[in-house]
C-alpha positions in Angstrom: 0.0 0.0 0.0 1.3 3.5 -0.8 2.1 6.2 1.7 -0.8 8.4 2.6 -0.2 12.1 2.1 -1.9 15.1 3.7 -4.3 16.4 1.0 -3.3 20.1 1.1 0.4 20.8 1.8 -0.4 24.6 2.1 -3.2 24.2 4.6 -3.1 26.4 7.7 -3.0 23.3 9.9 -2.2 19.6 9.4 -4.8 18.8 12.1 -8.3 17.5 11.6 -11.0 19.9 13.0 -12.0 18.7 16.5 -15.5 17.2 16.8 -18.0 20.0 16.9 -15.7 22.5 15.4 -16.4 24.4 12.2 -15.6 22.2 9.3 -15.7 18.9 11.3 -17.6 15.8 10.2 -21.3 15.9 11.0 -21.2 19.5 12.2 -24.4 21.6 12.2 -23.3 24.8 13.7 -24.0 27.3 10.8 -27.2 25.5 9.4 -29.1 24.6 12.5 -32.2 26.0 11.2 -32.0 23.7 8.2 -31.4 20.5 10.2 -28.5 19.1 8.2 -25.2 17.4 8.7 -21.8 17.9 7.1 -20.6 14.8 5.1 -16.9 15.6 5.2 -14.1 17.6 6.8 -13.1 21.0 5.7 -9.4 21.8 5.6 -8.8 25.5 5.6 -6.1 26.8 3.2 -5.2 29.7 0.9 -7.0 29.9 -2.4 -5.2 28.2 -5.3 -3.4 25.8 -2.8 -2.4 22.5 -4.4 -4.5 19.4 -3.8 -2.4 16.3 -3.3 -3.5 12.7 -4.0 -3.5 11.0 -0.6 -3.0 7.5 -2.2 -2.5 5.8 -5.5 -5.8 5.5 -7.3 -7.9 6.3 -10.3 -10.1 9.3 -11.2 -13.8 8.0 -11.3 -15.6 11.2 -11.6 -15.3 15.0 -11.9 -18.1 17.6 -11.8 -19.6 20.7 -10.3 -19.6 20.8 -6.6 -21.2 23.6 -4.4 -22.0 24.1 -0.8 -25.3 23.7 0.8 -28.1 25.2 -1.4 -29.2 27.1 1.8 -26.0 29.1 1.7 -25.6 31.9 -0.9 -21.9 32.3 0.0 -20.4 29.5 -2.1 -19.2 30.0 -5.5 -19.6 27.2 -8.0 -16.7 24.9 -7.5 -15.7 21.3 -8.7 -14.9 18.0 -7.2 -12.5 15.2 -8.1 -13.5 11.8 -7.0 -10.9 9.0 -6.7 -11.1 5.4 -6.1 -8.0 4.6 -4.0 -6.1 1.4 -4.6 -7.1 0.6 -0.9 -10.6 0.4 -2.1 -12.0 3.5 -0.4 -13.4 6.4 -2.5 -12.3 10.0 -1.8 -14.1 13.2 -2.8 -11.9 16.3 -3.0 -14.4 19.2 -3.1 -14.3 22.9 -3.6 -11.5 22.8 -6.2 -11.0 24.6 -9.4 -12.2 23.0 -12.6 -10.1 19.9 -12.8 -7.8 19.1 -15.8 -7.8 15.4 -14.9 -9.9 12.8 -16.8 -12.0 9.9 -15.7 -10.0 6.7 -15.9 -6.7 8.6 -15.3 -4.4 6.8 -12.9 -2.8 9.0 -10.1 0.0 8.4 -7.7 0.1 9.3 -4.0 1.7 12.8 -3.6 0.7 13.8 -7.1 -0.8 17.3 -7.5 -4.3 16.6 -8.8 -5.8 20.1 -8.6 -6.0 23.5 -6.9 -8.4 24.9 -4.3 -11.0 27.3 -5.6 -11.8 30.6 -4.1 -14.8 30.8 -1.8 -16.0 34.4 -1.4 -17.3 35.3 2.0 -16.5 39.0 1.8 -19.7 39.9 0.2 -21.7 38.5 3.1 -19.2 39.1 5.9 -17.2 42.2 5.0 -15.0 41.9 8.0 -13.6 38.6 6.7 -11.2 38.0 3.9 -11.8 35.4 1.1 -11.5 32.0 2.6 -11.1 28.6 0.9 -11.3 25.0 2.0 -10.7 21.5 0.7 -13.9 19.6 1.4 -12.8 16.0 1.9 -15.2 13.1 2.0 -14.4 9.4 2.5 -16.5 6.3 1.5 -15.9 2.7 2.0 -15.8 0.5 -1.1 -19.2 0.6 -2.9 -21.4 3.3 -4.2 -21.0 6.9 -3.2 -22.8 10.2 -3.7 -21.2 13.5 -3.4 -23.6 15.4 -1.3 -21.7 17.8 0.9 -24.6 17.8 3.4 -27.5 15.5 4.3 -30.7 16.2 6.2 -30.8 14.8 9.8 -34.2 13.2 9.1 -32.9 11.1 6.2 -30.4 8.2 6.4 -26.7 8.9 6.3 -25.4 8.6 2.6 -24.6 5.0 1.9 -21.0 3.9 2.8 -20.1 7.4 4.1 -17.2 7.4 6.6 -15.9 9.9 9.0 -12.5 10.8 7.5 -11.0 12.1 10.8 -9.0 8.9 11.7 -8.0 8.3 8.2 -6.7 11.8 7.8 -4.8 11.6 11.1 -2.7 8.9 9.5 -1.7 11.0 6.6 1.8 12.7 6.6 2.7 16.1 5.4 
């Protein structure tokens, strides 16, 4: 099995958000009135940071990716979905339009994209533009890139909390 890399070498921290913190798995802080859960982990980083393949794998999908429809903040972004050689599927979300093609093989540590700009300033003038890598992890089988799911519906099939997985990745 290949070495596991931290997915954004330029991230502000190489730590996974603590349970309950902004950007953590299953967090509901900002969208409480909508009763929804976060499907991944957000890794804060500067816009245009390089996205690194965490393991060897194959691109299985690319497409548009946006935040929760209830939030007008998010720009249109993209996702890169990779089936890792370990069998798990990873969704790298909030990236610039990818240049990779479905079926393309990638290597652990390879640059596979760049982080898109997420504009907050229009809605929160006291804050600068911020960006994140939205990182989802699925066990082998089907997956659906959803970013959020409603609490009164079942958790997306095969969705995993990526916290422990990311803690094993190296810088």
